C-alpha positions as YAML, in Angstrom:
chain: A
units: angstrom
residues:
- id: 1
  name: UNK
  ca: [204.85, -32.00, 48.80]
- id: 2
  name: UNK
  ca: [202.60, -32.24, 45.72]
- id: 3
  name: UNK
  ca: [204.19, -31.88, 42.32]
- id: 4
  name: UNK
  ca: [202.86, -29.39, 39.78]
- id: 5
  name: UNK
  ca: [201.56, -30.98, 36.61]
- id: 6
  name: UNK
  ca: [203.05, -29.47, 33.46]
- id: 7
  name: UNK
  ca: [201.24, -29.52, 30.12]
- id: 8
  name: UNK
  ca: [204.21, -29.21, 27.81]
- id: 9
  name: UNK
  ca: [202.29, -29.69, 24.57]
- id: 10
  name: UNK
  ca: [199.47, -27.17, 24.88]
- id: 11
  name: UNK
  ca: [198.58, -27.22, 21.19]
- id: 12
  name: UNK
  ca: [198.69, -23.43, 21.07]
- id: 13
  name: UNK
  ca: [200.80, -21.73, 18.39]
- id: 14
  name: UNK
  ca: [201.55, -18.59, 20.39]
- id: 15
  name: UNK
  ca: [201.79, -17.21, 23.94]
- id: 16
  name: UNK
  ca: [199.22, -18.51, 26.45]
- id: 17
  name: UNK
  ca: [197.56, -15.72, 28.46]
- id: 18
  name: UNK
  ca: [195.21, -17.56, 30.81]
- id: 19
  name: UNK
  ca: [194.55, -21.08, 32.11]
- id: 20
  name: UNK
  ca: [191.59, -21.84, 34.37]
- id: 21
  name: UNK
  ca: [190.24, -25.04, 35.90]
- id: 22
  name: UNK
  ca: [186.49, -25.55, 36.09]
- id: 23
  name: UNK
  ca: [184.55, -25.80, 39.36]
- id: 24
  name: UNK
  ca: [185.33, -29.50, 39.79]
- id: 25
  name: UNK
  ca: [188.97, -29.26, 38.69]
- id: 26
  name: UNK
  ca: [188.36, -31.78, 35.91]
- id: 27
  name: UNK
  ca: [188.70, -29.52, 32.90]
- id: 28
  name: UNK
  ca: [191.19, -26.85, 31.99]
- id: 29
  name: UNK
  ca: [190.50, -23.97, 29.59]
- id: 30
  name: UNK
  ca: [193.43, -22.10, 28.05]
- id: 31
  name: UNK
  ca: [193.60, -19.12, 25.69]
- id: 32
  name: UNK
  ca: [196.31, -17.65, 23.52]
- id: 33
  name: UNK
  ca: [197.50, -15.02, 21.08]
- id: 34
  name: UNK
  ca: [196.77, -17.65, 18.40]
- id: 35
  name: UNK
  ca: [193.09, -16.49, 18.73]
- id: 36
  name: UNK
  ca: [191.88, -19.84, 20.09]
- id: 37
  name: UNK
  ca: [190.55, -21.33, 23.32]
- id: 38
  name: UNK
  ca: [191.41, -24.94, 24.14]
- id: 39
  name: UNK
  ca: [189.69, -27.34, 26.54]
- id: 40
  name: UNK
  ca: [191.62, -30.15, 28.24]
- id: 41
  name: UNK
  ca: [190.28, -33.02, 30.31]
- id: 42
  name: UNK
  ca: [192.44, -33.41, 33.42]
- id: 43
  name: UNK
  ca: [192.48, -36.68, 35.35]
- id: 44
  name: UNK
  ca: [195.20, -37.27, 37.91]
- id: 45
  name: UNK
  ca: [198.52, -37.00, 36.11]
- id: 46
  name: UNK
  ca: [196.92, -37.23, 32.68]
- id: 47
  name: UNK
  ca: [195.40, -34.60, 30.42]
- id: 48
  name: UNK
  ca: [193.81, -34.73, 27.00]
- id: 49
  name: UNK
  ca: [193.01, -31.93, 24.55]
- id: 50
  name: UNK
  ca: [189.30, -32.35, 23.77]
- id: 51
  name: UNK
  ca: [188.30, -29.16, 21.96]
- id: 52
  name: UNK
  ca: [189.68, -26.09, 20.19]
- id: 53
  name: UNK
  ca: [187.27, -23.15, 20.10]
- id: 54
  name: UNK
  ca: [187.64, -20.65, 17.27]
- id: 55
  name: UNK
  ca: [185.65, -17.43, 17.02]
- id: 56
  name: UNK
  ca: [187.83, -14.52, 18.11]
- id: 57
  name: UNK
  ca: [189.68, -12.32, 15.62]
- id: 58
  name: UNK
  ca: [192.46, -11.27, 17.98]
- id: 59
  name: UNK
  ca: [194.53, -12.50, 20.90]
- id: 60
  name: UNK
  ca: [192.35, -14.08, 23.59]
- id: 61
  name: UNK
  ca: [193.32, -12.68, 26.98]
- id: 62
  name: UNK
  ca: [190.97, -14.34, 29.43]
- id: 63
  name: UNK
  ca: [188.72, -17.38, 29.96]
- id: 64
  name: UNK
  ca: [186.29, -17.93, 32.82]
- id: 65
  name: UNK
  ca: [184.00, -20.84, 33.73]
- id: 66
  name: UNK
  ca: [180.46, -20.16, 34.94]
- id: 67
  name: UNK
  ca: [179.16, -21.96, 38.01]
- id: 68
  name: UNK
  ca: [177.97, -25.47, 37.05]
- id: 69
  name: UNK
  ca: [174.40, -24.71, 38.20]
- id: 70
  name: UNK
  ca: [174.12, -22.76, 34.91]
- id: 71
  name: UNK
  ca: [175.45, -25.62, 32.82]
- id: 72
  name: UNK
  ca: [178.77, -26.13, 31.08]
- id: 73
  name: UNK
  ca: [179.44, -22.51, 30.11]
- id: 74
  name: UNK
  ca: [182.71, -20.69, 29.39]
- id: 75
  name: UNK
  ca: [183.31, -16.99, 28.68]
- id: 76
  name: UNK
  ca: [186.27, -15.63, 26.70]
- id: 77
  name: UNK
  ca: [187.47, -12.08, 26.03]
- id: 78
  name: UNK
  ca: [189.81, -10.77, 23.38]
- id: 79
  name: UNK
  ca: [191.83, -7.95, 21.86]
- id: 80
  name: UNK
  ca: [189.12, -7.90, 19.16]
- id: 81
  name: UNK
  ca: [186.78, -6.15, 21.67]
- id: 82
  name: UNK
  ca: [184.44, -9.12, 21.85]
- id: 83
  name: UNK
  ca: [183.16, -11.35, 24.63]
- id: 84
  name: UNK
  ca: [182.00, -14.81, 23.56]
- id: 85
  name: UNK
  ca: [179.86, -17.13, 25.67]
- id: 86
  name: UNK
  ca: [180.42, -20.80, 24.83]
- id: 87
  name: UNK
  ca: [178.16, -23.65, 25.90]
- id: 88
  name: UNK
  ca: [178.69, -27.39, 25.74]
- id: 89
  name: UNK
  ca: [175.69, -29.40, 24.54]
- id: 90
  name: UNK
  ca: [174.74, -32.79, 26.05]
- id: 91
  name: UNK
  ca: [176.57, -34.50, 23.15]
- id: 92
  name: UNK
  ca: [179.80, -32.65, 24.09]
- id: 93
  name: UNK
  ca: [179.69, -30.16, 21.20]
- id: 94
  name: UNK
  ca: [180.76, -26.58, 22.01]
- id: 95
  name: UNK
  ca: [179.13, -23.58, 20.33]
- id: 96
  name: UNK
  ca: [178.86, -19.81, 20.77]
- id: 97
  name: UNK
  ca: [175.52, -19.00, 22.40]
- id: 98
  name: UNK
  ca: [176.15, -15.25, 22.78]
- id: 99
  name: UNK
  ca: [178.48, -12.79, 21.06]
- id: 100
  name: UNK
  ca: [178.87, -9.36, 22.65]
- id: 101
  name: UNK
  ca: [180.59, -6.54, 20.75]
- id: 102
  name: UNK
  ca: [179.79, -3.80, 23.26]
- id: 103
  name: UNK
  ca: [183.32, -2.44, 23.58]
- id: 104
  name: UNK
  ca: [185.40, -0.33, 21.19]
- id: 105
  name: UNK
  ca: [188.77, -1.68, 22.38]
- id: 106
  name: UNK
  ca: [190.36, -4.78, 23.89]
- id: 107
  name: UNK
  ca: [188.34, -6.62, 26.56]
- id: 108
  name: UNK
  ca: [191.04, -7.46, 29.08]
- id: 109
  name: UNK
  ca: [189.27, -9.64, 31.61]
- id: 110
  name: UNK
  ca: [185.93, -11.30, 32.31]
- id: 111
  name: UNK
  ca: [184.65, -12.41, 35.71]
- id: 112
  name: UNK
  ca: [181.51, -14.36, 36.69]
- id: 113
  name: UNK
  ca: [179.66, -13.23, 39.80]
- id: 114
  name: UNK
  ca: [179.02, -15.50, 42.79]
- id: 115
  name: UNK
  ca: [176.18, -17.78, 41.69]
- id: 116
  name: UNK
  ca: [173.98, -16.53, 44.54]
- id: 117
  name: UNK
  ca: [173.80, -13.16, 42.78]
- id: 118
  name: UNK
  ca: [172.59, -14.64, 39.49]
- id: 119
  name: UNK
  ca: [174.26, -15.47, 36.17]
- id: 120
  name: UNK
  ca: [176.27, -12.26, 35.73]
- id: 121
  name: UNK
  ca: [179.49, -11.63, 33.81]
- id: 122
  name: UNK
  ca: [181.55, -8.47, 34.33]
- id: 123
  name: UNK
  ca: [183.85, -7.42, 31.45]
- id: 124
  name: UNK
  ca: [186.64, -4.83, 31.73]
- id: 125
  name: UNK
  ca: [187.88, -3.02, 28.63]
- id: 126
  name: UNK
  ca: [190.65, -0.71, 27.48]
- id: 127
  name: UNK
  ca: [187.91, 1.64, 26.24]
- id: 128
  name: UNK
  ca: [187.46, 2.70, 29.88]
- id: 129
  name: UNK
  ca: [184.16, 0.92, 30.35]
- id: 130
  name: UNK
  ca: [182.83, -2.08, 32.24]
- id: 131
  name: UNK
  ca: [179.91, -4.10, 30.92]
- id: 132
  name: UNK
  ca: [177.82, -6.48, 33.01]
- id: 133
  name: UNK
  ca: [176.03, -9.21, 31.08]
- id: 134
  name: UNK
  ca: [173.12, -11.02, 32.72]
- id: 135
  name: UNK
  ca: [171.38, -14.23, 31.70]
- id: 136
  name: UNK
  ca: [167.88, -14.53, 33.10]
- id: 137
  name: UNK
  ca: [164.79, -16.44, 31.97]
- id: 138
  name: UNK
  ca: [166.39, -17.46, 28.70]
- id: 139
  name: UNK
  ca: [167.56, -13.99, 27.65]
- id: 140
  name: UNK
  ca: [170.79, -12.00, 27.83]
- id: 141
  name: UNK
  ca: [170.68, -8.34, 28.88]
- id: 142
  name: UNK
  ca: [173.55, -5.96, 29.51]
- id: 143
  name: UNK
  ca: [174.57, -2.76, 31.24]
- id: 144
  name: UNK
  ca: [177.65, -0.73, 30.42]
- id: 145
  name: UNK
  ca: [179.21, 2.14, 32.36]
- id: 146
  name: UNK
  ca: [182.33, 4.32, 32.29]
- id: 147
  name: UNK
  ca: [184.78, 3.21, 34.99]
- id: 148
  name: UNK
  ca: [188.35, 4.40, 34.35]
- id: 149
  name: UNK
  ca: [189.08, 6.96, 31.62]
- id: 150
  name: UNK
  ca: [192.48, 5.53, 30.67]
- id: 151
  name: UNK
  ca: [191.25, 1.92, 30.49]
- id: 152
  name: UNK
  ca: [190.07, -0.86, 32.81]
- id: 153
  name: UNK
  ca: [192.51, -3.71, 33.40]
- id: 154
  name: UNK
  ca: [190.74, -5.78, 36.05]
- id: 155
  name: UNK
  ca: [187.40, -6.55, 37.66]
- id: 156
  name: UNK
  ca: [186.41, -8.83, 40.55]
- id: 157
  name: UNK
  ca: [183.10, -9.52, 42.32]
- id: 158
  name: UNK
  ca: [182.50, -9.29, 46.05]
- id: 159
  name: UNK
  ca: [181.09, -12.30, 47.91]
- id: 160
  name: UNK
  ca: [177.29, -12.31, 47.72]
- id: 161
  name: UNK
  ca: [177.00, -11.82, 51.48]
- id: 162
  name: UNK
  ca: [178.65, -9.21, 53.65]
- id: 163
  name: UNK
  ca: [180.86, -9.93, 56.69]
- id: 164
  name: UNK
  ca: [178.89, -10.17, 59.91]
- id: 165
  name: UNK
  ca: [175.56, -10.61, 58.11]
- id: 166
  name: UNK
  ca: [173.22, -13.51, 57.64]
- id: 167
  name: UNK
  ca: [172.36, -14.65, 54.13]
- id: 168
  name: UNK
  ca: [169.18, -12.92, 53.02]
- id: 169
  name: UNK
  ca: [166.77, -14.92, 50.90]
- id: 170
  name: UNK
  ca: [164.69, -11.87, 50.06]
- id: 171
  name: UNK
  ca: [165.32, -10.72, 46.49]
- id: 172
  name: UNK
  ca: [164.99, -7.19, 45.26]
- id: 173
  name: UNK
  ca: [166.47, -5.42, 48.29]
- id: 174
  name: UNK
  ca: [168.67, -2.37, 47.69]
- id: 175
  name: UNK
  ca: [171.97, -3.48, 46.21]
- id: 176
  name: UNK
  ca: [170.60, -6.90, 45.42]
- id: 177
  name: UNK
  ca: [169.49, -8.36, 42.13]
- id: 178
  name: UNK
  ca: [166.99, -11.04, 41.24]
- id: 179
  name: UNK
  ca: [169.38, -13.66, 42.59]
- id: 180
  name: UNK
  ca: [169.13, -12.20, 46.10]
- id: 181
  name: UNK
  ca: [172.85, -11.69, 46.74]
- id: 182
  name: UNK
  ca: [174.51, -8.30, 47.16]
- id: 183
  name: UNK
  ca: [176.01, -7.14, 43.86]
- id: 184
  name: UNK
  ca: [179.28, -5.32, 44.39]
- id: 185
  name: UNK
  ca: [182.43, -5.37, 42.33]
- id: 186
  name: UNK
  ca: [185.87, -3.81, 42.32]
- id: 187
  name: UNK
  ca: [187.76, -2.47, 39.29]
- id: 188
  name: UNK
  ca: [191.37, -1.47, 38.67]
- id: 189
  name: UNK
  ca: [192.44, 1.00, 35.99]
- id: 190
  name: UNK
  ca: [195.34, 2.51, 34.11]
- id: 191
  name: UNK
  ca: [194.67, 5.67, 36.15]
- id: 192
  name: UNK
  ca: [196.14, 3.89, 39.20]
- id: 193
  name: UNK
  ca: [192.78, 3.93, 41.01]
- id: 194
  name: UNK
  ca: [190.81, 1.04, 42.53]
- id: 195
  name: UNK
  ca: [187.03, 1.60, 42.58]
- id: 196
  name: UNK
  ca: [184.22, -0.24, 44.38]
- id: 197
  name: UNK
  ca: [180.82, -0.35, 42.68]
- id: 198
  name: UNK
  ca: [177.39, -1.33, 43.98]
- id: 199
  name: UNK
  ca: [174.25, -2.22, 42.08]
- id: 200
  name: UNK
  ca: [170.98, -0.50, 42.91]
- id: 201
  name: UNK
  ca: [167.99, -2.71, 42.10]
- id: 202
  name: UNK
  ca: [165.80, 0.38, 42.31]
- id: 203
  name: UNK
  ca: [167.76, 2.40, 39.72]
- id: 204
  name: UNK
  ca: [169.10, -0.66, 37.87]
- id: 205
  name: UNK
  ca: [172.55, 0.94, 37.73]
- id: 206
  name: UNK
  ca: [176.04, 0.37, 39.10]
- id: 207
  name: UNK
  ca: [177.43, 3.37, 41.01]
- id: 208
  name: UNK
  ca: [180.89, 3.96, 42.50]
- id: 209
  name: UNK
  ca: [180.70, 3.92, 46.29]
- id: 210
  name: UNK
  ca: [184.43, 4.15, 47.09]
- id: 211
  name: UNK
  ca: [187.72, 5.12, 45.40]
- id: 212
  name: UNK
  ca: [190.88, 3.56, 46.80]
- id: 213
  name: UNK
  ca: [193.96, 5.58, 45.89]
- id: 214
  name: UNK
  ca: [197.65, 5.12, 46.56]
- id: 215
  name: UNK
  ca: [199.03, 3.25, 43.54]
- id: 216
  name: UNK
  ca: [201.29, 5.38, 41.37]
- id: 217
  name: UNK
  ca: [201.05, 3.38, 38.14]
- id: 218
  name: UNK
  ca: [198.64, 1.12, 36.25]
- id: 219
  name: UNK
  ca: [196.62, -1.26, 38.43]
- id: 220
  name: UNK
  ca: [197.01, -4.59, 36.65]
- id: 221
  name: UNK
  ca: [194.78, -6.80, 38.79]
- id: 222
  name: UNK
  ca: [192.24, -6.68, 41.60]
- id: 223
  name: UNK
  ca: [190.83, -9.58, 43.62]
- id: 224
  name: UNK
  ca: [188.07, -9.50, 46.24]
- id: 225
  name: UNK
  ca: [188.55, -12.34, 48.74]
- id: 226
  name: UNK
  ca: [185.79, -14.82, 47.84]
- id: 227
  name: UNK
  ca: [184.89, -16.04, 51.31]
- id: 228
  name: UNK
  ca: [182.98, -14.17, 53.99]
- id: 229
  name: UNK
  ca: [185.46, -13.88, 56.85]
- id: 230
  name: UNK
  ca: [185.33, -11.51, 59.81]
- id: 231
  name: UNK
  ca: [186.56, -8.74, 57.52]
- id: 232
  name: UNK
  ca: [186.43, -7.95, 53.81]
- id: 233
  name: UNK
  ca: [189.67, -8.05, 51.82]
- id: 234
  name: UNK
  ca: [190.55, -6.63, 48.41]
- id: 235
  name: UNK
  ca: [194.01, -7.08, 46.89]
- id: 236
  name: UNK
  ca: [195.34, -4.87, 44.09]
- id: 237
  name: UNK
  ca: [198.55, -5.42, 42.10]
- id: 238
  name: UNK
  ca: [200.19, -2.62, 40.16]
- id: 239
  name: UNK
  ca: [203.00, -1.68, 37.87]
- id: 240
  name: UNK
  ca: [204.42, 0.43, 40.73]
- id: 241
  name: UNK
  ca: [205.84, -2.83, 42.19]
- id: 242
  name: UNK
  ca: [203.40, -2.89, 45.10]
- id: 243
  name: UNK
  ca: [200.44, -4.95, 46.20]
- id: 244
  name: UNK
  ca: [197.92, -3.20, 48.40]
- id: 245
  name: UNK
  ca: [195.67, -5.28, 50.64]
- id: 246
  name: UNK
  ca: [192.61, -3.23, 51.54]
- id: 247
  name: UNK
  ca: [190.70, -4.29, 54.65]
- id: 248
  name: UNK
  ca: [187.31, -3.28, 55.98]
- id: 249
  name: UNK
  ca: [185.34, -4.55, 58.98]
- id: 250
  name: UNK
  ca: [181.55, -4.84, 59.40]
- id: 251
  name: UNK
  ca: [181.44, -1.91, 61.87]
- id: 252
  name: UNK
  ca: [182.89, 0.46, 59.22]
- id: 253
  name: UNK
  ca: [182.06, -1.18, 55.87]
- id: 254
  name: UNK
  ca: [183.10, 1.82, 53.77]
- id: 255
  name: UNK
  ca: [186.47, 2.39, 55.46]
- id: 256
  name: UNK
  ca: [189.23, 0.49, 53.70]
- id: 257
  name: UNK
  ca: [192.66, 0.42, 55.35]
- id: 258
  name: UNK
  ca: [195.60, -0.41, 53.06]
- id: 259
  name: UNK
  ca: [198.61, -2.59, 53.82]
- id: 260
  name: UNK
  ca: [201.40, -2.13, 51.26]
- id: 261
  name: UNK
  ca: [203.60, -5.05, 50.18]
- id: 262
  name: UNK
  ca: [206.74, -3.98, 48.27]
- id: 263
  name: UNK
  ca: [208.33, -6.10, 45.53]
- id: 264
  name: UNK
  ca: [211.34, -5.90, 43.21]
- id: 265
  name: UNK
  ca: [209.36, -6.35, 40.00]
- id: 266
  name: UNK
  ca: [206.26, -5.13, 38.20]
- id: 267
  name: UNK
  ca: [203.25, -7.12, 39.45]
- id: 268
  name: UNK
  ca: [200.70, -8.80, 37.22]
- id: 269
  name: UNK
  ca: [198.20, -10.92, 39.12]
- id: 270
  name: UNK
  ca: [196.75, -11.44, 42.60]
- id: 271
  name: UNK
  ca: [194.57, -14.41, 43.54]
- id: 272
  name: UNK
  ca: [192.97, -15.52, 46.80]
- id: 273
  name: UNK
  ca: [192.66, -19.11, 47.99]
- id: 274
  name: UNK
  ca: [189.08, -20.41, 48.09]
- id: 275
  name: UNK
  ca: [189.15, -20.12, 51.88]
- id: 276
  name: UNK
  ca: [190.04, -16.46, 51.36]
- id: 277
  name: UNK
  ca: [192.94, -16.27, 53.79]
- id: 278
  name: UNK
  ca: [195.99, -16.85, 51.54]
- id: 279
  name: UNK
  ca: [196.96, -14.44, 48.77]
- id: 280
  name: UNK
  ca: [199.10, -15.44, 45.78]
- id: 281
  name: UNK
  ca: [201.04, -12.69, 43.98]
- id: 282
  name: UNK
  ca: [202.80, -13.08, 40.64]
- id: 283
  name: UNK
  ca: [205.12, -10.62, 38.94]
- id: 284
  name: UNK
  ca: [207.35, -9.89, 35.98]
- id: 285
  name: UNK
  ca: [210.24, -11.79, 37.58]
- id: 286
  name: UNK
  ca: [208.40, -15.14, 37.09]
- id: 287
  name: UNK
  ca: [208.07, -15.61, 40.84]
- id: 288
  name: UNK
  ca: [204.91, -16.37, 42.83]
- id: 289
  name: UNK
  ca: [204.69, -15.56, 46.54]
- id: 290
  name: UNK
  ca: [202.04, -16.61, 49.06]
- id: 291
  name: UNK
  ca: [200.96, -14.24, 51.85]
- id: 292
  name: UNK
  ca: [198.93, -14.76, 55.01]
- id: 293
  name: UNK
  ca: [197.70, -12.40, 57.73]
- id: 294
  name: UNK
  ca: [199.06, -13.04, 61.22]
- id: 295
  name: UNK
  ca: [197.25, -12.46, 64.52]
- id: 296
  name: UNK
  ca: [198.56, -8.87, 64.69]
- id: 297
  name: UNK
  ca: [196.97, -8.05, 61.35]
- id: 298
  name: UNK
  ca: [200.33, -7.98, 59.53]
- id: 299
  name: UNK
  ca: [200.92, -9.88, 56.28]
- id: 300
  name: UNK
  ca: [203.71, -12.45, 56.21]
- id: 301
  name: UNK
  ca: [205.18, -14.14, 53.17]
- id: 302
  name: UNK
  ca: [204.79, -17.86, 53.82]
- id: 303
  name: UNK
  ca: [206.26, -19.18, 50.59]
- id: 304
  name: UNK
  ca: [208.13, -18.24, 47.39]
- id: 305
  name: UNK
  ca: [207.66, -20.34, 44.26]
- id: 306
  name: UNK
  ca: [210.27, -19.89, 41.54]
- id: 307
  name: UNK
  ca: [210.41, -21.52, 38.14]
...
């Protein structure tokens, strides 16, 4: 059994809110209430703090690495309502290349799209809106739309291809952007609702195509399974102490059937494995559980991790 590596001296002066490895697993970005982002080099059992990024004026909630095809790029979001895009130069110097102050309240989470869809960053805010930032041909553009009136806590992109379909190389088709992949995302709000959105290349807008209801309290996190399997999976975690796993098959792509997992604590995060078939759930009791679907379509807990 592999041992978890612990970074005991993070260098942060306050609570850490997010920690994300880059695509290759060689660098770790962390963010904190101390208003900073820190970059560590990770090699085997060793790690080294290489950079501290300062630019936010409030607690930094989330960090997210872009796909390496776009370079060494990191996004961060903060209580200050800002989203900063950081880029590392060839001489290993980090700088802010874009500063977005589109929101009037805390930006709770940022999420990069699958690289097949283009260089897109979705940002969810307590002001009830979602913004989508796009980098294309050397310029940043953005769209912003109202999503959940009481605030948006989470956003996650769908895979760029749909279950049961072949990858299309033709750009500009309905629901596709310049990158050629289908652009769909899921949001979770303080209204207890999970919403699925699709981009129309014709109208250049994101529209809600499905509302998934059933949670009775704030939805804290949503995660669309990243791999195209036989079915599509969305997981949502809520303050009502349940995780709902929503499933849809290619024959009925807009029908989402929920499976409810009950817990003893408020739930904070859900995360799929890269293969898309194992779901990790973390809650307010400091426990992480791993879940897998069996051949009958039921979800079994395969492991509990307690610290």
